[in-house]
PyMOL Python script that loads the backbone (N, CA, C, O; Angstrom):
from pymol import cmd

cmd.read_pdbstr("""\
ATOM      1  N   MET A   1       0.840  -1.179   0.000  1.00  0.00           N
ATOM      2  CA  MET A   1       0.000   0.000   0.000  1.00  0.00           C
ATOM      3  C   MET A   1       0.881   1.236   0.000  1.00  0.00           C
ATOM      4  O   MET A   1       1.902   1.282   0.686  1.00  0.00           O
ATOM      5  N   LYS A   2       0.493   2.211  -0.752  1.00  0.00           N
ATOM      6  CA  LYS A   2       1.269   3.442  -0.836  1.00  0.00           C
ATOM      7  C   LYS A   2       1.176   4.228   0.460  1.00  0.00           C
ATOM      8  O   LYS A   2       0.220   4.105   1.224  1.00  0.00           O
ATOM      9  N   ASP A   3       2.182   5.026   0.676  1.00  0.00           N
ATOM     10  CA  ASP A   3       2.181   5.921   1.820  1.00  0.00           C
ATOM     11  C   ASP A   3       1.085   6.967   1.622  1.00  0.00           C
ATOM     12  O   ASP A   3       0.843   7.406   0.497  1.00  0.00           O
ATOM     13  N   ILE A   4       0.424   7.367   2.704  1.00  0.00           N
ATOM     14  CA  ILE A   4      -0.703   8.295   2.603  1.00  0.00           C
ATOM     15  C   ILE A   4      -0.269   9.640   2.028  1.00  0.00           C
ATOM     16  O   ILE A   4      -1.046  10.304   1.342  1.00  0.00           O
ATOM     17  N   TYR A   5       0.962  10.040   2.306  1.00  0.00           N
ATOM     18  CA  TYR A   5       1.440  11.320   1.793  1.00  0.00           C
ATOM     19  C   TYR A   5       1.637  11.273   0.280  1.00  0.00           C
ATOM     20  O   TYR A   5       1.413  12.271  -0.406  1.00  0.00           O
ATOM     21  N   GLU A   6       2.056  10.111  -0.245  1.00  0.00           N
ATOM     22  CA  GLU A   6       2.174   9.961  -1.699  1.00  0.00           C
ATOM     23  C   GLU A   6       0.801  10.069  -2.351  1.00  0.00           C
ATOM     24  O   GLU A   6       0.654  10.683  -3.407  1.00  0.00           O
ATOM     25  N   LEU A   7      -0.196   9.472  -1.718  1.00  0.00           N
ATOM     26  CA  LEU A   7      -1.555   9.540  -2.257  1.00  0.00           C
ATOM     27  C   LEU A   7      -2.079  10.968  -2.227  1.00  0.00           C
ATOM     28  O   LEU A   7      -2.739  11.405  -3.169  1.00  0.00           O
ATOM     29  N   LEU A   8      -1.791  11.702  -1.151  1.00  0.00           N
ATOM     30  CA  LEU A   8      -2.237  13.093  -1.067  1.00  0.00           C
ATOM     31  C   LEU A   8      -1.544  13.970  -2.096  1.00  0.00           C
ATOM     32  O   LEU A   8      -2.135  14.931  -2.588  1.00  0.00           O
ATOM     33  N   ASN A   9      -0.299  13.652  -2.426  1.00  0.00           N
ATOM     34  CA  ASN A   9       0.419  14.440  -3.429  1.00  0.00           C
ATOM     35  C   ASN A   9      -0.148  14.238  -4.829  1.00  0.00           C
ATOM     36  O   ASN A   9      -0.026  15.117  -5.682  1.00  0.00           O
ATOM     37  N   ASP A  10      -0.764  13.090  -5.067  1.00  0.00           N
ATOM     38  CA  ASP A  10      -1.304  12.780  -6.394  1.00  0.00           C
ATOM     39  C   ASP A  10      -2.671  13.402  -6.648  1.00  0.00           C
ATOM     40  O   ASP A  10      -3.170  13.336  -7.772  1.00  0.00           O
ATOM     41  N   ILE A  11      -3.285  13.999  -5.642  1.00  0.00           N
ATOM     42  CA  ILE A  11      -4.632  14.547  -5.772  1.00  0.00           C
ATOM     43  C   ILE A  11      -4.575  15.933  -6.417  1.00  0.00           C
ATOM     44  O   ILE A  11      -3.785  16.785  -6.011  1.00  0.00           O
ATOM     45  N   ASP A  12      -5.418  16.144  -7.421  1.00  0.00           N
ATOM     46  CA  ASP A  12      -5.548  17.460  -8.038  1.00  0.00           C
ATOM     47  C   ASP A  12      -6.772  18.150  -7.447  1.00  0.00           C
ATOM     48  O   ASP A  12      -7.879  17.612  -7.479  1.00  0.00           O
ATOM     49  N   ILE A  13      -6.559  19.351  -6.907  1.00  0.00           N
ATOM     50  CA  ILE A  13      -7.643  20.068  -6.238  1.00  0.00           C
ATOM     51  C   ILE A  13      -7.909  21.369  -6.989  1.00  0.00           C
ATOM     52  O   ILE A  13      -6.987  22.133  -7.277  1.00  0.00           O
ATOM     53  N   ASP A  14      -9.162  21.605  -7.296  1.00  0.00           N
ATOM     54  CA  ASP A  14      -9.564  22.853  -7.927  1.00  0.00           C
ATOM     55  C   ASP A  14      -9.899  23.853  -6.821  1.00  0.00           C
ATOM     56  O   ASP A  14     -10.931  23.728  -6.162  1.00  0.00           O
ATOM     57  N   GLU A  15      -9.040  24.832  -6.621  1.00  0.00           N
ATOM     58  CA  GLU A  15      -9.183  25.766  -5.506  1.00  0.00           C
ATOM     59  C   GLU A  15     -10.335  26.746  -5.683  1.00  0.00           C
ATOM     60  O   GLU A  15     -10.717  27.412  -4.720  1.00  0.00           O
ATOM     61  N   THR A  16     -10.890  26.853  -6.863  1.00  0.00           N
ATOM     62  CA  THR A  16     -11.990  27.795  -7.077  1.00  0.00           C
ATOM     63  C   THR A  16     -13.301  27.287  -6.480  1.00  0.00           C
ATOM     64  O   THR A  16     -14.240  28.064  -6.305  1.00  0.00           O
ATOM     65  N   GLU A  17     -13.377  25.995  -6.165  1.00  0.00           N
ATOM     66  CA  GLU A  17     -14.593  25.419  -5.605  1.00  0.00           C
ATOM     67  C   GLU A  17     -14.750  25.717  -4.111  1.00  0.00           C
ATOM     68  O   GLU A  17     -15.827  25.513  -3.550  1.00  0.00           O
ATOM     69  N   PHE A  18     -13.692  26.193  -3.470  1.00  0.00           N
ATOM     70  CA  PHE A  18     -13.724  26.411  -2.030  1.00  0.00           C
ATOM     71  C   PHE A  18     -13.887  27.883  -1.697  1.00  0.00           C
ATOM     72  O   PHE A  18     -13.452  28.759  -2.445  1.00  0.00           O
ATOM     73  N   GLU A  19     -14.519  28.138  -0.568  1.00  0.00           N
ATOM     74  CA  GLU A  19     -14.633  29.500  -0.083  1.00  0.00           C
ATOM     75  C   GLU A  19     -14.040  29.554   1.320  1.00  0.00           C
ATOM     76  O   GLU A  19     -14.145  28.592   2.081  1.00  0.00           O
ATOM     77  N   GLU A  20     -13.421  30.675   1.657  1.00  0.00           N
ATOM     78  CA  GLU A  20     -12.785  30.815   2.957  1.00  0.00           C
ATOM     79  C   GLU A  20     -13.823  31.066   4.040  1.00  0.00           C
ATOM     80  O   GLU A  20     -14.820  31.756   3.829  1.00  0.00           O
ATOM     81  N   MET A  21     -13.559  30.488   5.203  1.00  0.00           N
ATOM     82  CA  MET A  21     -14.460  30.641   6.340  1.00  0.00           C
ATOM     83  C   MET A  21     -13.644  31.092   7.543  1.00  0.00           C
ATOM     84  O   MET A  21     -12.454  30.797   7.654  1.00  0.00           O
ATOM     85  N   GLU A  22     -14.299  31.806   8.431  1.00  0.00           N
ATOM     86  CA  GLU A  22     -13.666  32.181   9.691  1.00  0.00           C
ATOM     87  C   GLU A  22     -13.852  31.041  10.678  1.00  0.00           C
ATOM     88  O   GLU A  22     -14.976  30.597  10.915  1.00  0.00           O
ATOM     89  N   VAL A  23     -12.762  30.569  11.250  1.00  0.00           N
ATOM     90  CA  VAL A  23     -12.838  29.505  12.249  1.00  0.00           C
ATOM     91  C   VAL A  23     -12.027  29.908  13.475  1.00  0.00           C
ATOM     92  O   VAL A  23     -11.058  30.662  13.384  1.00  0.00           O
ATOM     93  N   THR A  24     -12.445  29.390  14.609  1.00  0.00           N
ATOM     94  CA  THR A  24     -11.739  29.688  15.848  1.00  0.00           C
ATOM     95  C   THR A  24     -10.550  28.743  16.008  1.00  0.00           C
ATOM     96  O   THR A  24     -10.435  27.737  15.308  1.00  0.00           O
ATOM     97  N   GLU A  25      -9.679  29.089  16.938  1.00  0.00           N
ATOM     98  CA  GLU A  25      -8.525  28.244  17.219  1.00  0.00           C
ATOM     99  C   GLU A  25      -8.974  26.878  17.765  1.00  0.00           C
ATOM    100  O   GLU A  25      -8.328  25.860  17.514  1.00  0.00           O
ATOM    101  N   LEU A  26     -10.070  26.868  18.503  1.00  0.00           N
ATOM    102  CA  LEU A  26     -10.603  25.621  19.046  1.00  0.00           C
ATOM    103  C   LEU A  26     -11.047  24.678  17.923  1.00  0.00           C
ATOM    104  O   LEU A  26     -10.774  23.478  17.969  1.00  0.00           O
ATOM    105  N   GLU A  27     -11.724  25.222  16.926  1.00  0.00           N
ATOM    106  CA  GLU A  27     -12.160  24.402  15.790  1.00  0.00           C
ATOM    107  C   GLU A  27     -10.968  23.886  14.996  1.00  0.00           C
ATOM    108  O   GLU A  27     -10.965  22.738  14.552  1.00  0.00           O
ATOM    109  N   LYS A  28      -9.946  24.737  14.815  1.00  0.00           N
ATOM    110  CA  LYS A  28      -8.738  24.305  14.108  1.00  0.00           C
ATOM    111  C   LYS A  28      -8.069  23.146  14.837  1.00  0.00           C
ATOM    112  O   LYS A  28      -7.659  22.161  14.223  1.00  0.00           O
ATOM    113  N   ALA A  29      -7.964  23.281  16.167  1.00  0.00           N
ATOM    114  CA  ALA A  29      -7.328  22.228  16.962  1.00  0.00           C
ATOM    115  C   ALA A  29      -8.111  20.929  16.879  1.00  0.00           C
ATOM    116  O   ALA A  29      -7.521  19.851  16.809  1.00  0.00           O
ATOM    117  N   LYS A  30      -9.436  21.024  16.888  1.00  0.00           N
ATOM    118  CA  LYS A  30     -10.276  19.827  16.827  1.00  0.00           C
ATOM    119  C   LYS A  30     -10.098  19.100  15.488  1.00  0.00           C
ATOM    120  O   LYS A  30      -9.975  17.875  15.454  1.00  0.00           O
ATOM    121  N   VAL A  31     -10.085  19.852  14.399  1.00  0.00           N
ATOM    122  CA  VAL A  31      -9.899  19.245  13.075  1.00  0.00           C
ATOM    123  C   VAL A  31      -8.514  18.629  12.968  1.00  0.00           C
ATOM    124  O   VAL A  31      -8.359  17.535  12.425  1.00  0.00           O
ATOM    125  N   LYS A  32      -7.521  19.317  13.477  1.00  0.00           N
ATOM    126  CA  LYS A  32      -6.144  18.818  13.428  1.00  0.00           C
ATOM    127  C   LYS A  32      -6.014  17.514  14.209  1.00  0.00           C
ATOM    128  O   LYS A  32      -5.390  16.565  13.736  1.00  0.00           O
ATOM    129  N   ARG A  33      -6.606  17.467  15.414  1.00  0.00           N
ATOM    130  CA  ARG A  33      -6.551  16.279  16.251  1.00  0.00           C
ATOM    131  C   ARG A  33      -7.267  15.104  15.579  1.00  0.00           C
ATOM    132  O   ARG A  33      -6.775  13.976  15.604  1.00  0.00           O
ATOM    133  N   THR A  34      -8.414  15.371  14.987  1.00  0.00           N
ATOM    134  CA  THR A  34      -9.174  14.325  14.308  1.00  0.00           C
ATOM    135  C   THR A  34      -8.403  13.771  13.110  1.00  0.00           C
ATOM    136  O   THR A  34      -8.400  12.563  12.872  1.00  0.00           O
ATOM    137  N   LEU A  35      -7.756  14.651  12.367  1.00  0.00           N
ATOM    138  CA  LEU A  35      -6.974  14.219  11.211  1.00  0.00           C
ATOM    139  C   LEU A  35      -5.793  13.368  11.649  1.00  0.00           C
ATOM    140  O   LEU A  35      -5.506  12.345  11.027  1.00  0.00           O
ATOM    141  N   LYS A  36      -5.109  13.770  12.700  1.00  0.00           N
ATOM    142  CA  LYS A  36      -3.977  12.989  13.194  1.00  0.00           C
ATOM    143  C   LYS A  36      -4.421  11.610  13.660  1.00  0.00           C
ATOM    144  O   LYS A  36      -3.741  10.616  13.406  1.00  0.00           O
ATOM    145  N   LYS A  37      -5.561  11.548  14.339  1.00  0.00           N
ATOM    146  CA  LYS A  37      -6.075  10.261  14.807  1.00  0.00           C
ATOM    147  C   LYS A  37      -6.401   9.344  13.634  1.00  0.00           C
ATOM    148  O   LYS A  37      -6.109   8.149  13.680  1.00  0.00           O
ATOM    149  N   SER A  38      -7.007   9.898  12.579  1.00  0.00           N
ATOM    150  CA  SER A  38      -7.398   9.061  11.445  1.00  0.00           C
ATOM    151  C   SER A  38      -6.184   8.568  10.672  1.00  0.00           C
ATOM    152  O   SER A  38      -6.214   7.476  10.104  1.00  0.00           O
ATOM    153  N   ILE A  39      -5.114   9.360  10.642  1.00  0.00           N
ATOM    154  CA  ILE A  39      -3.909   8.934   9.933  1.00  0.00           C
ATOM    155  C   ILE A  39      -3.166   7.873  10.726  1.00  0.00           C
ATOM    156  O   ILE A  39      -2.697   6.889  10.155  1.00  0.00           O
ATOM    157  N   SER A  40      -3.055   8.061  12.032  1.00  0.00           N
ATOM    158  CA  SER A  40      -2.248   7.151  12.834  1.00  0.00           C
ATOM    159  C   SER A  40      -3.055   6.049  13.499  1.00  0.00           C
ATOM    160  O   SER A  40      -2.561   5.378  14.405  1.00  0.00           O
ATOM    161  N   LYS A  41      -4.281   5.856  13.063  1.00  0.00           N
ATOM    162  CA  LYS A  41      -5.134   4.829  13.676  1.00  0.00           C
ATOM    163  C   LYS A  41      -4.544   3.443  13.397  1.00  0.00           C
ATOM    164  O   LYS A  41      -4.281   3.085  12.249  1.00  0.00           O
ATOM    165  N   LYS A  42      -4.346   2.685  14.454  1.00  0.00           N
ATOM    166  CA  LYS A  42      -3.827   1.333  14.308  1.00  0.00           C
ATOM    167  C   LYS A  42      -4.985   0.373  14.068  1.00  0.00           C
ATOM    168  O   LYS A  42      -6.101   0.585  14.542  1.00  0.00           O
ATOM    169  N   LYS A  43      -4.698  -0.663  13.336  1.00  0.00           N
ATOM    170  CA  LYS A  43      -5.710  -1.667  13.077  1.00  0.00           C
ATOM    171  C   LYS A  43      -5.800  -2.576  14.289  1.00  0.00           C
ATOM    172  O   LYS A  43      -4.837  -3.269  14.621  1.00  0.00           O
ATOM    173  N   LYS A  44      -6.943  -2.579  14.949  1.00  0.00           N
ATOM    174  CA  LYS A  44      -7.122  -3.377  16.150  1.00  0.00           C
ATOM    175  C   LYS A  44      -7.735  -4.727  15.797  1.00  0.00           C
ATOM    176  O   LYS A  44      -8.526  -4.851  14.862  1.00  0.00           O
ATOM    177  N   MET A  45      -7.350  -5.718  16.562  1.00  0.00           N
ATOM    178  CA  MET A  45      -7.868  -7.057  16.348  1.00  0.00           C
ATOM    179  C   MET A  45      -9.213  -7.198  17.057  1.00  0.00           C
ATOM    180  O   MET A  45      -9.347  -6.809  18.217  1.00  0.00           O
ATOM    181  N   LYS A  46     -10.175  -7.734  16.390  1.00  0.00           N
ATOM    182  CA  LYS A  46     -11.499  -7.933  16.977  1.00  0.00           C
ATOM    183  C   LYS A  46     -11.497  -9.189  17.842  1.00  0.00           C
ATOM    184  O   LYS A  46     -10.601 -10.026  17.740  1.00  0.00           O
ATOM    185  N   GLY A  47     -12.504  -9.307  18.687  1.00  0.00           N
ATOM    186  CA  GLY A  47     -12.588 -10.417  19.627  1.00  0.00           C
ATOM    187  C   GLY A  47     -12.566 -11.778  18.971  1.00  0.00           C
ATOM    188  O   GLY A  47     -11.856 -12.676  19.424  1.00  0.00           O
ATOM    189  N   TRP A  48     -13.337 -11.943  17.908  1.00  0.00           N
ATOM    190  CA  TRP A  48     -13.394 -13.256  17.264  1.00  0.00           C
ATOM    191  C   TRP A  48     -12.087 -13.565  16.554  1.00  0.00           C
ATOM    192  O   TRP A  48     -11.728 -14.734  16.413  1.00  0.00           O
ATOM    193  N   GLN A  49     -11.371 -12.549  16.108  1.00  0.00           N
ATOM    194  CA  GLN A  49     -10.087 -12.781  15.454  1.00  0.00           C
ATOM    195  C   GLN A  49      -9.053 -13.279  16.466  1.00  0.00           C
ATOM    196  O   GLN A  49      -8.215 -14.119  16.136  1.00  0.00           O
ATOM    197  N   LYS A  50      -9.111 -12.765  17.690  1.00  0.00           N
ATOM    198  CA  LYS A  50      -8.196 -13.230  18.731  1.00  0.00           C
ATOM    199  C   LYS A  50      -8.463 -14.695  19.050  1.00  0.00           C
ATOM    200  O   LYS A  50      -7.528 -15.471  19.246  1.00  0.00           O
ATOM    201  N   LYS A  51      -9.736 -15.073  19.104  1.00  0.00           N
ATOM    202  CA  LYS A  51     -10.085 -16.458  19.418  1.00  0.00           C
ATOM    203  C   LYS A  51      -9.616 -17.404  18.315  1.00  0.00           C
ATOM    204  O   LYS A  51      -9.117 -18.492  18.603  1.00  0.00           O
ATOM    205  N   VAL A  52      -9.773 -17.000  17.065  1.00  0.00           N
ATOM    206  CA  VAL A  52      -9.331 -17.831  15.940  1.00  0.00           C
ATOM    207  C   VAL A  52      -7.815 -17.960  15.958  1.00  0.00           C
ATOM    208  O   VAL A  52      -7.285 -19.042  15.704  1.00  0.00           O
ATOM    209  N   LEU A  53      -7.118 -16.883  16.251  1.00  0.00           N
ATOM    210  CA  LEU A  53      -5.668 -16.917  16.321  1.00  0.00           C
ATOM    211  C   LEU A  53      -5.202 -17.837  17.439  1.00  0.00           C
ATOM    212  O   LEU A  53      -4.292 -18.643  17.244  1.00  0.00           O
ATOM    213  N   ALA A  54      -5.820 -17.720  18.609  1.00  0.00           N
ATOM    214  CA  ALA A  54      -5.453 -18.573  19.733  1.00  0.00           C
ATOM    215  C   ALA A  54      -5.734 -20.043  19.422  1.00  0.00           C
ATOM    216  O   ALA A  54      -4.919 -20.910  19.740  1.00  0.00           O
ATOM    217  N   ALA A  55      -6.868 -20.325  18.811  1.00  0.00           N
ATOM    218  CA  ALA A  55      -7.211 -21.711  18.459  1.00  0.00           C
ATOM    219  C   ALA A  55      -6.218 -22.281  17.450  1.00  0.00           C
ATOM    220  O   ALA A  55      -5.825 -23.443  17.561  1.00  0.00           O
ATOM    221  N   SER A  56      -5.815 -21.493  16.484  1.00  0.00           N
ATOM    222  CA  SER A  56      -4.875 -21.995  15.471  1.00  0.00           C
ATOM    223  C   SER A  56      -3.500 -22.228  16.090  1.00  0.00           C
ATOM    224  O   SER A  56      -2.807 -23.167  15.697  1.00  0.00           O
ATOM    225  N   ILE A  57      -3.094 -21.408  17.034  1.00  0.00           N
ATOM    226  CA  ILE A  57      -1.797 -21.633  17.697  1.00  0.00           C
ATOM    227  C   ILE A  57      -1.846 -22.891  18.535  1.00  0.00           C
ATOM    228  O   ILE A  57      -0.906 -23.685  18.517  1.00  0.00           O
ATOM    229  N   ILE A  58      -2.934 -23.084  19.273  1.00  0.00           N
ATOM    230  CA  ILE A  58      -3.064 -24.286  20.100  1.00  0.00           C
ATOM    231  C   ILE A  58      -3.119 -25.523  19.222  1.00  0.00           C
ATOM    232  O   ILE A  58      -2.505 -26.537  19.556  1.00  0.00           O
ATOM    233  N   PHE A  59      -3.829 -25.469  18.123  1.00  0.00           N
ATOM    234  CA  PHE A  59      -3.898 -26.612  17.216  1.00  0.00           C
ATOM    235  C   PHE A  59      -2.519 -26.907  16.623  1.00  0.00           C
ATOM    236  O   PHE A  59      -2.114 -28.065  16.521  1.00  0.00           O
ATOM    237  N   GLY A  60      -1.807 -25.854  16.235  1.00  0.00           N
ATOM    238  CA  GLY A  60      -0.483 -26.036  15.660  1.00  0.00           C
ATOM    239  C   GLY A  60       0.499 -26.640  16.644  1.00  0.00           C
ATOM    240  O   GLY A  60       1.314 -27.485  16.273  1.00  0.00           O
ATOM    241  N   LEU A  61       0.428 -26.212  17.895  1.00  0.00           N
ATOM    242  CA  LEU A  61       1.336 -26.768  18.915  1.00  0.00           C
ATOM    243  C   LEU A  61       0.962 -28.196  19.304  1.00  0.00           C
ATOM    244  O   LEU A  61       1.831 -28.990  19.663  1.00  0.00           O
ATOM    245  N   SER A  62      -0.310 -28.520  19.236  1.00  0.00           N
ATOM    246  CA  SER A  62      -0.735 -29.865  19.641  1.00  0.00           C
ATOM    247  C   SER A  62      -0.412 -30.897  18.562  1.00  0.00           C
ATOM    248  O   SER A  62      -0.316 -32.082  18.881  1.00  0.00           O
ATOM    249  N   THR A  63      -0.245 -30.508  17.327  1.00  0.00           N
ATOM    250  CA  THR A  63       0.048 -31.470  16.257  1.00  0.00           C
ATOM    251  C   THR A  63       1.541 -31.764  16.147  1.00  0.00           C
ATOM    252  O   THR A  63       1.937 -32.685  15.432  1.00  0.00           O
ATOM    253  N   VAL A  64       2.370 -30.996  16.845  1.00  0.00           N
ATOM    254  CA  VAL A  64       3.835 -31.193  16.764  1.00  0.00           C
ATOM    255  C   VAL A  64       4.273 -32.332  17.586  1.00  0.00           C
ATOM    256  O   VAL A  64       5.465 -32.637  17.632  1.00  0.00           O
TER     257      VAL A  64
END
""", "prot")
cmd.dss("prot")
cmd.show_as("cartoon", "prot")
cmd.util.cbc("prot")
cmd.orient("prot")
């Protein structure tokens, strides 16, 4: 999978479609924090995936 920054560099944006808005520092911080969380979000293992992994390890060790 490509790095997210490479993907962002490939995007062409038409700047005429956007209009400037007044935002507070609090809103800026909230958007920044949300963006950082979405970029650095780790993939978590779900409960059933842990059980399947544990079962496969136990099965693998018991057949040796």
